[in-house]
Each structure stands twice: as C-alpha cells, then as structure tokens.
NULOMAR-458149 format. One record per residue: x, y, z of N, C-alpha, C in turn; residue in one letter. Coordinates in steps of 0.001 Angstrom, whole numbers, plus 500000, padded with zeros to 6 digits. Example, Ala and Ser with C-alpha at 12.3 -4.5 7.8 and 13.67 -1.06 7.14 Angstrom:
<nodes>
513190494310507800512300495500507800513200496700507800a
512850497750507080513670498940507140512900500030507870s
</nodes>
This chain:
<nodes>
378482187961384059379623188853384289379996188883385776m
379000188793386658379311188709388092380055187421388405l
379604186326387788380288185047387994381704185067387470g
381912185687386321383248185806385769384141186642386688m
383586187697387255384350188519388183384792187742389411g
383921186861389921384291186027391064385511185172390752l
385453184472389602386553183570389242387839184338389001a
387736185540388404388932186300388052389608186896389273a
388813187512390143389421188244391262390064187288392258i
389540186063392366390095185156393357391418184538392935d
391794184713391661393113184254391268394231185149391763g
393887186418392119394936187383392482394731188044393834t
393519187997394382393226188783395577394018188315396793i
394422187035396804395129186488397969396583186966398015v
397138187368396860398585187580396759399108188607397759s
398389189722397949398894190780398824398595190533400296t
397834189475400583397493189183401981398312188034402546a
399286187544401784400072186389402235400747186640403592v
401371187806403839402010188003405154401036187869406322p
399821188437406163398840188355407243398346186914407433q
398140186204406316397662184825406411398710183941407075i
399961184075406640401036183273407215401246183628408683v
401132184917409021401285185320410407400214184736411311g
399029184510410763397920183974411548397914182449411583d
398157181827410412398020180370410300399349179631410270l
400449180338409985401722179645409792401762179016408400g
402710178073408193402774177354406925403455178101405809g
404498178897406121405195179666405093405768178770404000l
406226177578404365406891176695403398405937176178402324s
404634176209402575403677175652401606402662176687401132v
402878177975401450401849178959401127401624179097399622f
402640178746398796402475178877397346401331178015396826s
400958176984397605399842176136397192398503176850397303w
398452177994397969397230178791397939396886179193396509l
397915179423395691397714179777394284397743178537393402f
398727177663393639398884176482392801397678175557392916s
397170175368394146396022174488394326394796174993393588g
394559176298393664393424176897392940393595176722391432y
394803177011390929395081176874389500394904175442389038l
395406174484389808395282173072389447393813172672389331l
393017173039390341391616172635390348390851173233389174a
391097174508388881390428175152387744390803174454386443v
392089174221386242392575173702384964392072172289384697t
392238171394385670391934169983385388390443169705385348v
389608170621385866388165170388385795387522171005384559t
388230171850383821387646172491382647387081171488381639l
387850170449381232387281169499380256386059168763380796p
386062168450382084384933167721382681383671168573382625v
383774169826383043382601170701383012382138170971381584y
383074171045380645382688171251379255381808170135378745g
382198168891379027381394167744378601380064167704379329k
380073167984380633378819167970381396377850169035380896l
378370170196380490377475171247379995376862170866378652s
377597170112377842377036169608376586375978168542376835d
376117167797377921375214166682378217373959167150378947t
374122168002379965372995168378380815372545169820380630f
373250170598379824372917172006379662373851172895380453g
373905174160380089374848175076380722374392175512382112r
373102175761382266372607176350383506372879175475384727k
372590174167384686372884173347385872374360173343386240p
375231173311385232376665173308385504377097174642386097v
376563175742385556376939177071386058376448177264387493l
375225176848387773374697176961389143375546176132390100v
375900174914389685376752174065390518378097174733390781t
378665175369389745379949176038389894379889177187390892g
378830178010390803378698179135391737378534178630393165v
377711177594393346377491177047394695378789176487395264v
379533175729394457380811175185394919381780176305395282l
381805177343394462382709178462394718382360179154396035f
381067179341396291380653180007397518380912179128398741l
380684177828398603381005176918399709382501176967400012i
383313176938398950384761177025399137385170178330399798g
384515179441399413384834180744400008384507180766401491s
383333180236401838382935180204403246383882179338404065l
384277178197403497385218177316404197386584177984404356l
387042178701403311388327179404403397388314180428404527c
387201181120404679387108182132405733387182181508407123a
386809180254407234386856179586408530388050178671408712g
389049178758407818390211177860407887390954178048409206a
391429176929409771392118176968411064393628176773410951w
394115176315409792395554176228409561395788176284408054n
397068176316407641397383176472406228396902175281405407m
396989174062405955396553172870405216395062172951404898a
394257173358405882392815173460405631392515174571404625s
393239175689404690393007176777403745393346176342402325l
394435175605402143394799175105400817393719174160400300i
393236173256401167392195172314400756390926173048400329a
390568174089401057389347174826400727389549175697399482f
390777176151399236391054176854397976390857175921396782r
391179174656396957390952173680395889389449173525395632i
388645173522396707387195173481396530386733174706395735v
387273175869396062386977177077395281387331176867393813q
388488176256393565388922176021392196387983175104391431g
387404174118392127386421173260391470385236174084390965f
384827175071391741383768175954391267384243176904390186g
385485177406390328386026178325389336386150177703387960g
386464176409387888386553175735386598385219175732385870g
384128175532386622382797175570386006382459176972385525a
382847177986386295382535179366385914383241179761384627l
384545179494384551385331179957383400384816179390382094q
384731178072382013384363177449380742382914177664380374g
382002177532381343380576177579381034380141178976380634t
380686180005381280380296181379380932380697181713379500i
381898181298379104382337181536377717381426180806376735q
380982179607377090380111178839376208378730179469376116t
378194179943377251376880180593377249376888181827376356i
377993182573376365378081183755375498377899183370374030a
378470182216373647378319181759372261376902181250371994a
376247180685373023374878180194372836373879181331372652d
374013182401373437372990183435373507373133184512372440l
374356184702371925374589185820371007374991185310369630y
374387185855368573374785185452367219376198185908366891p
376730185368365830378130185584365481378496187059365391l
377604187863364835377927189266364624378019190036365936k
377256189618366959377233190334368240378177189727369268e
378732188562368956379525187846369955380781188606370397r
381497189301369527382683190024370001382368191047371089p
381195191692371024380869192710372027380706192085373409k
379976190963373484379785190354374800381084189729375289i
381869189144374384383151188571374794384095189675375278q
384032190832374638384869191955375079384443192429376463a
383136192436376740382668192807378077383155191813379122k
383091190522378787383602189516379709385108189700379921l
385827190015378847387265190266378979387535191477379864s
386681192504379745386853193693380578386656193362382053s
385646192526382330385414192113383713386619191348384237v
387134190429383415388290189637383824389500190532384084w
389733191459383163390893192340383306390762193231384532a
389593193857384706389404194751385852389515193988387172a
388951192789387214389012191994388442390432191566388745s
391175191185387718392549190742387924393431191877388439s
393188193092387917393983194236388353393561194692389744v
392246194676390017391739195150391300391998194153392423a
392199192881392084392360191848393095393448192129394119g
394701192369393695395754192636394677395475193851395559p
394931194927394966394627196117395762393543195821396791a
392485195123396370391402194787397298391900193876398407a
392743192909398046393286192003399056394129192733400084g
394952193680399621395778194448400534394960195313401470g
393905195950400940393057196801401778392323195990402840l
391751194851402425390998194037403381391912193452404454l
393103192989404025394032192398404989394603193463405932a
394807194678405416395432195715406228394469196421407169g
393209196600406732392279197403407521391122196596408111y
390992195340407741389942194503408328390582193208408812a
390375192137408103390952190835408427391045190052407139d
392084189235406995392266188517405725391092187602405408w
390322187184406407389187186290406145388094186991405326r
388056188335405374387084189064404565387380188959403072w
388605188580402712388935188353401306388014187288400716i
387651186313401512386787185229401052385314185508401363f
385040186164402484383652186460402832383019187451401862l
383838188335401260383299189328400329382712188665399089i
383114187414398812382560186685397673381095186333397874n
380663186184399119379330185656399384378213186548398866l
378169187851399209377074188670398672377101188772397149p
378302188931396571378397189020395104377944187713394468v
378411186587395017378048185293394462376580184969394609g
375977185366395734374549185105395923373702185917394950l
374102187168394690373387187965393690373529187318392306v
374745186888391970374957186218390681374105184960390590a
374070184173391648373299182923391655371817183209391477l
371305184229392195369891184581392077369549185015390650w
370416185814390050370151186292388687370201185157387673m
371165184224387866371274183096386939370036182218387030i
369630181876388251368470180999388437367196181657387908v
367067182945388154365811183627387804365742184041386334r
366872184479385779366808185152384473367464184402383322h
368356183455383589369028182785382475368073181808381811l
367779182038380560366936181144379759367793180608378620r
368120179345378707368952178740377660368144178559376384e
368778178722375216368093178420373966367698176944373928p
366623176655373224366208175254373090367309174483372383e
367724173391372982368845172636372433368363171325371865r
369055170825370834368665169534370272368936168407371257p
368105167372371205368304166217372070369578165512371674a
370542165302372603371809164693372249371729163198372003p
370593162573372332370462161126372184368991160797371989r
368729159569371594367367159135371365366579159137372672a
365265159407372614364447159408373834364535158058374555p
364614158115375853364675156885376638366071156337376834g
367066156900376133368443156432376274369045156989377561t
369662156118378340370229156556379619371502157361379392r
371654158439380153372852159273380060374032158518380658v
375130158466379919376346157830380403377395158896380672r
377887158916381888378934159866382254380247159114382355i
381240159606381681382551158950381638383345159297382894d
382941158710384024383616159015385288385058158527385285w
385317157388384650386695156880384588387589157844383811a
387068158373382703387836159346381928388054160635382698g
387002161091383424387134162316384220388206162150385289a
388210160993385963389216160745387002390616160673386401l
390741160016385228392057159894384585392579161258384147a
391701162095383589392110163442383171392528164266384383i
391742164162385456392049164919386669393407164508387227f
393655163192387311394916162709387876396100163099387001a
395940162955385681397025163316384759397355164798384866t
396314165638384800396538167082384897397132167494386223g
396682166840387313397204167200388630398696166905388732a
399121165730388250400543165390388313401374166306387420l
400894166539386192401647167370385256401778168799385765l
400670169394386196400716170782386636401474170936387955l
401395169930388829402197169986390051403683169989389723t
404082169142388757405484169114388342405911170455387764a
405046171081386956405394172345386315405400173506387303l
404431173512388217404315174626389156405400174572390227v
405706173369390732406630173234391847408078172974391424q
408275172506390190409630172247389707410463173510389681g
411675173441390212412539174602390289412184175540391422g
411104175252392159410696176078393297410798175264394582v
409970174220394672409994173373395869411121172349395811a
411538171993394606412626171040394421413279171288393059w
414530170848392853415214171051391560414505170289390437p
414711170770389198414057170156388054414473168706387842w
415735168398388068416220167037387808416202166180389067l
415433166580390065415346165805391299414336164673391145s
414332163764392116413412162620392084411943163056392057a
411517164065392869410102164457392811409669164951391424p
410492165802390769410124166307389448410060165184388423s
411104164364388385411136163276387397410028162270387663l
409763161998388951408698161067389279407327161570388864g
407063162860389122405776163440388733405603163462387219l
406658163843386490406571163875385032406376162483384451l
407092161495385000406921160115384540405513159617384847a
405025159933386059403663159536386412402630160177385512g
402840161460385157401917162144384256401920161492382878a
403109161073382395403198160416381091402441159087381108a
402618158308382168401927157011382273400415157225382342v
399980158156383197398552158415383316397976159008382029l
398798159786381297398341160297380013398033159176379046g
398896158150379011398646156986378157397387156245378602a
397209156129379926395991155484380452394754156288380056v
394854157622380113393719158471379749393322158264378295t
394307158226377399394015157995375977393315156656375801v
393799155626376486393194154292376379391752154310376873f
391524154945378026390175154988378593389228155778377704v
389687156919377197388833157776376384388478157134375044e
389381156340374486389082155660373227388005154598373394r
387909154027374574386942152964374813385618153482375364r
385595154732375808384386155277376435383313155548375390a
382051155308375782380938155571374873380774157072374642a
380912157872375692380811159331375591381986159946376337e
383164159980375713384380160424376407384319161891376802p
385035162216377902385124163603378345385849164450377298i
386964163949376777387684164620375688387594163724374451i
386626163949373588386468163103372398387649163266371440p
387864162264370642388966162306369682388818163401368653g
387573163786368349387395164803367314387972166153367712w
388191166390369004388789167659369444390156167848368797v
390893166760368613392228166855368020392253166440366557w
391233165731366076391226165331364666390785166466363748r
389982167392364241389529168508363403390583169600363382r
390981169973362192392088170922362032391830172240362735r
390626172753362604390337174068363180390501174051364695t
389909173040365338389947172997366804391365172741367305i
392059171786366688393416171477367150394355172667366945s
394201173381365822395055174548365577394788175651366598a
393510175906366906393177176931367893393671176519369275v
393535175242369615394043174764370907395536175039371049n
396302174701370029397754174900370082398105176384370098l
397400177178369288397698178608369223397410179293370563a
396297178927371208395986179558372491396807178961373625l
397301177748373446398297177243374390399558178098374353g
399960178487373139401112179389372999400811180762373584a
399550181213373494399176182484374110399361182426375627l
398900181327376241399108181171377674400580181213378037g
401399180614377189402848180598377407403424182010377395l
403094182785376360403713184107376223403169185113377234l
401944184893377738401367185849378676402092185869380021m
402870184824380302403624184802381557404635185942381596v
405210186293380456406245187335380429405732188663380987a
404644189232380454404193190517381025403552190384382395p
402728189362382622401956189300383859402809188943385069t
403830188113384895404640187653386025405902188497386198v
406565188831385098407900189431385191407914190947385019f
406906191519384367406935192965384149406831193761385455l
405972193375386423405945194149387677407293194191388389p
408012193059388424409339193057389048410305193959388278a
410209193956386953411029194841386118410729196311386433y
409437196632386542409059198018386782409553198507388139a
409539197620389148409971198028390479411496198103390602q
412190197081390103413637197022390323414424197823389294s
414015197818388034414765198516386982414318199969386867v
412986200193386858412478201551386704412357202284388035l
412431201548389146412344202174390458410959202629390851g
409912202003390299408541202395390612408041201684391863l
407029202255392504406366201585393612405412200523393100g
404850199707393992403966198619393562402748199087392767p
402135200214393165400942200685392464401300201161391060i
402355201958390930402785202434389612403247201269388735a
403912200276389342404340199103388576403133198347388044a
402080198274388853400862197624388390400214198374387242g
400330199694387238399751200482386152400454200195384828f
401776200003384862402510199691383629401936198444382961v
401549197473383777400950196252383235399484196444382889l
398758197196383713397303197267383561396870197970382285s
397732198779381672397326199445380425397021198416379340v
397623197229379442397328196176378474395868195744378579m
395332195767379802393941195353379993392954196412379520t
393436197608379194392565198640378632392390198451377130l
393483198189376444393422198082374986392916196729374514s
393123195668375308392724194321374888391216194226374608w
390329194571375556388897194436375267388403195392374191p
389007196569374086388585197497373035388909196910371672i
390128196393371527390516195759370275389633194557369970s
389336193764371004388500192579370797387098192973370345a
386558194041370926385195194456370591385069194857369127a
386133195423368569386090195864367168386659194828366205f
387081193673366728387704192674365848386736192123364814s
385407192147365126384462191598364154384455192393362861n
384799193680362943384867194482361716386040194053360842r
387030193434361474388188192937360717387915191543360192v
387544190606361102387373189236360617386126189075359756y
385162190033359872384017189989358966384430190250357531g
385576190927357334386062191229355985387114190244355498r
388033189851356394389182189057355926389225187657356533i
388312187332357435388268185988357997388951185884359356g
388611184815360063389141184607361414390651184391361417f
391123183502360535392541183136360595393433184322360284r
393137185052359231394001186163358835394002187254359899l
392838187494360531392792188473361626393712188046362763t
393636186761363146394491186253364222395965186301363822a
396255186034362556397640186096362072398184187517362200v
397378188502361841397812189900361969398068190234363437i
397148189816364318397298190106365736398555189504366335g
398818188225366054399980187569366669401274188046366015i
401226188460364755402419189017364115402812190341364772s
401830191196365037402114192443365742402640192169367151l
402036191176367828402502190822369171403946190339369138a
404300189566368132405667189073367984406657190232367866l
406323191217367041407208192374366875407334193170368170l
406228193320368906406255194095370153407073193385371232l
406937192060371301407717191302372283409208191365371968l
409544191343370679410946191464370287411487192868370518l
410593193864370523411030195248370746411392195503372200a
410826194725373125411048194992374546412530194962374931f
413326193966374489414745193953374882415539195153374385p
414988195911373434415707197065372904415390198353373674f
414563198257374720414315199441375528415605199880376216l
415807201179376351417045201655377003417042201313378487p
418253201270379059418386201040380501418776202349381187f
418111202784382249416918202163382823415636202522382101p
415647203567381312414476203945380531413426204677381336g
412345205047380651411221205757381267410010204839381361e
409169205009382363408011204116382523407067204089381328p
406972205214380591406030205230379475406457204286378353w
407730203931378303408183203065377206407635201637377311q
407832200925378437407182199614378539405660199723378583p
405127200828379142403673200988379178403107201077377761a
403814201775376865403366201879375473403387200508374805l
404444199739375054404507198396374473403348197541374978i
403038197639376280401932196852376832400590197293376253m
400421198598376044399186199097375445398987198515374048l
400048198541373248399970197999371889399854196483371905l
400518195835372872400442194382372955399016193938373273l
398343194648374179396955194317374474396072194416373240g
396278195463372431395496195617371202395782194475370231a
397051194080370123397414192991369205396802191667369657a
396864191387370958396344190112371450394825190081371429l
394165191235371515392723191266371335392319190843369938g
393114191232368944392878190796367564393199189318367364l
394044188778368227394467187388368082393515186422368791f
393235186662370067392506185664370842391029185590370496q
390341186728370485388891186683370346388429186083369014l
389021186446367856388586185793366624388748184277366656p
389785183779367330389963182335367392388891181676368252l
388573182284369413387540181699370274386170181766369606i
385805182935369080384524183081368402384462182163367181v
385560182110366429385580181290365224385415179813365513g
386149179290366496386079177854366761384736177486367387v
384156178367368207382828178093368757381772178036367655q
381986178796366589381009178873365509381119177719364520s
382129176860364691382280175724363785381637174449364324t
381077174506365525380514173300366142379074173561366550v
378232172520366580376850172692367047376788172805368558p
375590173056369063375379173267370496375953172139371326y
375678170903370917376040169754371744377544169486371776e
378335170237371013379788170100371050380491171378371514e
379717172429371738380332173736372003380986173803373375r
380379173194374379380971173219375715382299172497375760g
382355171321375122383600170558375072384674171316374310t
384290171933373194385256172683372386385802173880373153t
384926174659373769385366175831374535386268175426375688t
385886174348376380386696173887377511388073173432377060a
388164172784375899389473172326375419390385173504375100s
389805174571374551390590175776374249391121176414375529v
390245176588376516390652177205377776391628176323378540l
391430175006378458392344174070379117393752174201378546f
393857174266377216395179174401376586395828175727376964c
395029176787377064395594178085377454396123178036378888r
395376177379379787395806177263381173397081176427381297q
397133175317380553398336174484380580399525175259380031v
399297176009378955400369176844378408400878177846379420g
399976178394380217400389179351381248401254178668382305q
400884177449382682401674176716383677403054176356383119s
403083175913381865404368175608381226405220176867381145v
404599177993380775405343179242380670405930179683381994g
405150179541383075405667179916384389406885179085384752a
406840177778384430407973176901384743409181177222383877a
408964177343382565410073177548381628410715178912381832v
409899179961381874410455181306381986411012181569383383f
410442180906384393411040181003385715412441180431385736g
412613179291385034413945178683384941414904179585384169a
414403180206383081415242181112382292415682182312383141v
414733182927383848415067184092384676416035183718385783a
415808182573386424416720182128387479418125181909386945n
418207181317385740419505181060385142420271182332384850g
419577183339384294420238184601383972420658185326385256v
419774185338386256420114185996387513421290185312388201l
421290183977388153422390183241388776423713183565388093a
423684183665386756424907183966386023425392185388386298a
424445186344386416424826187742386616425177188062388073r
424497187350389015424682187672390429425557186672391160l
426047185664390433426891184669391070426136183777392035g
424936183322391606424185182389392439422848182918392913g
422429184109392490421132184629392898419994183958392145g
418772184198392599417596183663391944416424184592392214d
415198184136391869414028184967392061413761185274393535l
414134184360394426413968184631395849414872185778396300d
416099185808395767417013186922396067416409188246395624t
415825188246394439415194189455393916414044189897394818l
413203188938395222412049189284396053412492189907397375a
413517189346397990413995189892399262414582191286399071r
415299191495397972415893192805397714414824193865397457a
413768193495396725412694194440396475411955194793397758l
411851193823398658411150194051399917411956194966400851d
413293194899400755414150195704401630415342196240400844d
415111197212399940416200197721399106417309198383399910p
417015198853401118418043199492401923419108198546402415g
418861197226402279419841196247402737421002196086401766s
420889196688400564421933196566399553422683197884399405l
423958197769399086424744198960398757424322199478397391t
424727200707397077424361201296395789424896200464394637a
426152199983394780426732199165393715426009197847393548g
425652197215394679424941195939394604423556196116393998a
422896197217394347421569197474393799421642197722392305m
422672198444391864422830198684390430423091197376389688d
423920196503390290424158195199389673422890194374389595g
422059194443390649420794193713390640419868194244389557l
419818195553389390418948196144388362419366195688386971r
420679195669386707421153195189385400420836193705385206h
420960192930386279420671191496386179419193191255385891a
418317192002386569416876191855386328416535192279384907v
417142193363384448416906193829383080417279192743382075d
418425192111382276418852191048381365417921189839381451a
417501189468382675416630188310382842415287188521382161a
414695189702382356413390189974381748413509190070380233v
414618190621379735414845190641378289414844189228377720d
415530188304378383415548186913377927414144186301377960h
413385186620378995412025186088379094411161186608377942v
411288187881377603410481188428376514410901187848375162f
412180187537375004412598186850373778411946185460373719v
411910184776374869411214183488374912409742183631374600g
409106184697375108407701184932374799407504185201373307a
408462185892372693408404186099371239408481184760370511a
409278183831371049409325182496370468407979181801370539g
407252181977371655405909181403371772404960182038370759a
405083183359370558404257184026369547404580183506368153a
405858183275367876406247182719366575405661181315366391a
405638180536367479405035179204367412403555179285367069l
402839180210367710401418180393367406401222180802365946a
402097181667365442401999182104364050402200180936363095l
403197180103363378403451178932362531402257177984362548v
401680177774363729400516176887363845399365177402362987v
399093178706363056397997179264362272398246179161360776l
399488179380360361399799179365358928399850177960358350l
400173176964359166400367175607358651399213174659358974t
398574174834360134397547173880360549396124174409360387l
395917175691360677394559176235360617394096176361359168a
392833176026358890392316176204357515392214177685357168p
392335177988355897392260179384355469390908179993355806r
389854179187355709388508179628356060387941178700357127r
387501179252358239386888178434359278385526177941358779f
385236176646358900383949176110358432382812176448359393p
382367177704359380381329178176360297379984177565359903v
379266177019360887377941176457360644376929177569360421l
376049177373359478375077178425359180374166178699360352k
373794177642361100372924177881362234373635178651363337e
374988178566363376375741179342364359375850180797363929a
375961181007362617376105182364362124374778183096362019a
373693182310361820372391182944361678372006183013360222g
370729182751359934370278182687358549370423184029357852a
370324185124358613370429186441358003371855186929357962d
372804186064358245374214186466358218374985185528357319r
374386185172356185375019184200355292376351184653354763g
376560185984354691377826186466354167378980186117355085e
378695185749356363379768185430357288379938183928357469e
379186183141356714379167181698356964380488181032356604a
381321181666355838382609181104355504383746181992355979n
383571182627357129384539183603357628385897182953357854a
</nodes>
C-alpha cells in the first residue's frame, strides 16, 4: 500500500508546483512533458514488468520498481534544467510501471477469491486518497518550502516500503515455469518493440492538438510510425519463444473482453477527472479546493462499492455485476448534461458519488474475475495487459475529449480553446461580466459534450461485456480455493 501510494501521488503532486518549477528552471514550452513523460514510461513498461514478474517472481520486480522510483525521485530533486527534470521523471515512470502492475498481481497471489475485493478496495482507497492529496501536498511544499521537496518526500516513504517488502513479503510457492536446467529466455526484442510502439502512439495522442495540430506532419508521422512498429511488434512476438505479450492474451475471450472493457473505462474517466474541476470553477464559481471536493466524492464511494462487490458477484457472477455497474454509470453520465445552468454544487457532486459506486461495481469484479481465470505463471502478464489497456484508453480519452472540448469552445467563443479557459480562470478579473457569462455557457456546453462522449465509452464497454465476455468466467479452482467451490464458476 505504501508502494501504491508512491506511484499514485506522483502522478498529480507536480501539477500545482508548475509555476515554481518553471520559474526556477525555465522550459515553459515543454513543461507538459513532466506529466506526459511519466505517463508514457508507466504505460509502455507495464507489459514488460508483467512478463518479468511471471518469469522471475513478483518480489524481485517490485523491489526493482521501488529502487528505480527512488533513484528517479532523487535525480528529480537535483535537476538543473527542464530537460534533465523530464528525463528523470521518465526514470520515475519506469519504477512506477513496476509498482502499478506488480502490486495488483501480488494482491491476487496472496488473497483468496473471497477476500480479494477487500484488499483491492484498500489499494483503491490508497490510490484515490493519494491522487486527491497530491495537488494539495504539491502546492504546500512548493509554496512554503521548495519544489524539490516534492520529490525528496518520496525517499523516506519509499525506503520504509522497500524495507517492509524485503523483510516481510513472502511469496506463495509458485510452480516451476520450465523444466529444470532450462535457460530463461527474455524477449528483449519484443520488449523494445512494445516500448517503441507505445512511446510513438502515446506521444501522438498526448501531444496532438496541444503541441501541434492533429493533421500536421508530426501527428501523422508519429501515428504512421506507431502503425509500422505495431506490425513489427506482432511479427516479433509471434516468433519469440516467450513473448512479452503472448497471443493468448487476445485469443481468450475473457481476457480480451476485460481488456477492451477497461480500455473503455480509461476513456470515460477522462470526463470527470480532467474536465469536472474546470466546470466546477468556471460554471459553478467554486474555488480550487471546493472544485476538487466535487470530484473527490467519487473516490469515497468507489472503494466502498468495490469492497462489497463480492456479495454481488458471489451471487450473480462477475459479468452480470460488471454489466449492472456500467449500465448505472451510463445513465449517470447521460444525466450530467441535464443539470441546470449554473446549478448547485451538490448536483454534480451527487452524480460523482453515484458514479464512483457504479464504477466500483464495474471495475473490481472484472479485475478479480480475470485474475482468477489464469494460473500463477500467467497472472502478471494478464494483470499488466488489463492495466495497459486502461492506461491507453485514458490517453486516447484525453486526446479525443480534448479535441471535442476545444471544438465546442471554439464554436461558442469564436476561436477560443482550453488555453483561453485556463487563462480566464487564472485571472477572471480580466474579463467583463458579459464575456465571463459567455465563457461559463461555453464551458458548460463543452463539458456536456464531453460527458456525452464518456457515455458513449460506457455504452461501448456494455456492448463488449454483452457480446464478447462469457456468461460465466472460467475461474480456476486453485485460484478460488478448494473450500470455495461454490464460486468456481462465478
């Protein structure tokens, strides 16, 4: 849980310290790579760490991840310019990728099926609390100490986590993945191909429409390069003796359906996490802290719902539980555009509270269910593929919904975009009352369109579950436990 907190808080803690960092190091034109570089490194390394954890065990990979993360944190604190800070954030991301995937896999290894929702809910609570606390902690450290403490604060927490993992983590005895005396083969060519493909694709998605237009040479070149490298990756992985992403990840209905469904979850989550705070500030007139509270209520109901989801899927199965959750989420996302203008803060807060409960019923049964359909030696790869698809979905959602919001704002404001909104929120006194009212209506319309798009992503997840996912997940008896035979066909 300490390791999970490290990975979660560092995705958001830098956001409120950007002015201080830029004032000290310069590099305003490329500061967005402080976030994009970290996201890229985490995402593209997830499949690699998943395979390595299946091959060498979870503990060595987790220890390596914590050490890399701490080295990256120490280097970030000593950065001398923006380029070096971005490079060291990528090193942090290499460690963060190991933390995210391996911790989720260890939870499935150590806890039987009946107890798994409780530990997963605790991990979700840590993630949610860290994500919400990150911006506040970053602002306090940057304002009252120095922005370098944002990274130095990781060291004591990470060292305690590392000590506890080394001393206390005892992995269950695992079956030998190969015959005695057989040399371990690591698919380095596949790992490099996956890394290069993901880097080009995510760079195109993250920077498209921001650093350059979507139909410009850089965007088209990156997308074309990603397509070519994707074909090379498939070729390399088919020929590899022990591929990083085995073909069975997509040939098995359960795993492929969960991958697609959670990819859609990553897509729809962009609407509340990215656009709701701007809506709360510009449309509802709330301050940054109150705007954050409107979003944070979702993180209260999500882990509670997830913790009790086993009582639902234990009776009706994994798929039907997830179908109920995403159906409720679809209705809630469609309800958002019907909120009155300007409305009261409790109205979107109520929707977020219910949305968190719905998504807790959706995500956790799918993760627990798919982990329970594979043996130990395939669980790391399976978990990593699920998280990888969710991360890619989040990147796609940021690109797509950013374009949608920009388009609506441009149409309503006669050429405005998200940068115009950010400047207006930073200095509302620079606008006349009429201009501010027009901006509020434009933001309201833009966010409404984004939530309709998020509802479309929820509908996609629902279709995937109803058409591709099996009615009953083929849970392995050894995963469920001999004394839990009634859940073996959940």
